[in-house]
C-alpha positions, -999 to +999 in steps of 0.1 A: -002+025-080-027+041-103-052+015-116-060+041-143-024+040-156-021+003-151-050-003-174-036+022-200-003+003-199-020-030-205-041-016-233-009-003-250-002-040-255-034-044-275-072-045-273-087-061-242-120-064-224-125-061-186-118-096-175-087-098-197-074-065-182-079-078-147-061-111-154-033-093-172-029-068-143-028-096-117-003-116-138+019-086-143+020-078-106+021-114-094-013-110-078+002-088-052-027-063-057-058-082-066-082-061-087-120-062-082-137-065-116-159-036-106-128-014-102-118-023-137-151-014-153-155+018-133-120+029-143-126+020-179-158+042-178-137+071-165-110+065-191-136+065-218-152+097-204-118+114-204-111+103-240-081+080-230-097+048-242-125+039-267-148+009-266-150-013-296-180-033-309-188-064-288-172-096-300-192-128-308-190-137-271-207-105-260-175-089-245-167-053-253-129-048-258-113-014-253-083+002-270-061+031-259-064+064-278-036+088-287-046+110-257-043+078-236-008+071-250+002+107-242-011+104-206+006+071-201+039+084-215+037+114-191+030+090-161+060+068-170+082+100-173+071+115-140+087+103-108+064+093-079+064+118-051+062+107-015+033+132-012+014+114-039+014+081-020-014+071+004-011+079+040+010+054+060-016+038+082+010+021+105+028+054+114-006+071+120-017+041+142+015+043+163+013+081+167-023+078+179-014+049+202+012+071+219-014+097+226-044+075+235-047+066+272-047+029+280-030+017+248+001-005+253+023+009+225+050-017+230+023-044+224+011-026+193+047-025+180+053-062+188+021-073+172+030-054+141+066-067+141+053-103+143+029-098+113+056-080+093+081-108+099+056-134+088+050-114+056+087-110+050+092-148+053+063-154+029+076-129+003+111-144+006+097-179+001+077-168-030+108-151-045+124-185-049+094-203-065+103-193-100+132-180-119+117-180-154+125-148-175+087-142-180+083-139-142+107-109-140+079-083-136+064-102-108+098-108-091+105-070-093+072-063-076+080-089-050+115-075-045+099-041-038+076-056-013+105-074+004+125-042+006+095-023+020+089-050+046+125-050+057+124-012+060+092-016+081+110-040+105+139-015+108+115+013+115+096-008+142+130-015+158+137+023+158+102+029+173+109+004+201+143+020+209+127+054+209+100+042+233+126+030+257+148+061+254+119+086+257+099+069+284+083+097+305+098+099+340+074+092+369+061+123+385+077+130+418+060+149+446+091+170+452+091+183+416+053+187+411+034+187+444+003+200+426+002+168+404+003+146+435-025+167+451-046+162+419-039+125+418-050+122+454-082+142+448-091+119+418-083+087+439-107+100+466-136+105+441 
């Protein structure tokens, strides 16, 4: 998710200062992606530099609210109208981790898969529990984010099952001396060293 566009969407509701933006962002996403206040102010500075928001005079409490500009509204409308591409999403750390585990000597790939499955199942149970904590209409945005997380977690469990099946199916056969006598000779040489 783009913090930039998230803040623009919140400012479309009305003027807000940094802490209000952070609170509204976390409320809208059910705190599934906590924002650091530093991220908020850094992003606001970039949005101001790009002409997408403008700062307003400080209020009596010393907070400086921001408002969205027409250019910001156009950028936000374009973001909402543009589908998210798989290539635009961050790299999938888990798939990279498993690919590297397969090619790194001494790594028990099955253990990596099992450890991840256990953590993923715990997350799935927690997301499912959270889903049933509220059914108020105003919680719909949070529940939709939570549903997406549940579906992604279920997909991860299915993918981990697939990985485990593939590991069993594609287990390298042991090297036999009859097929590769040179490999046995090399192994013997290394054992003697």
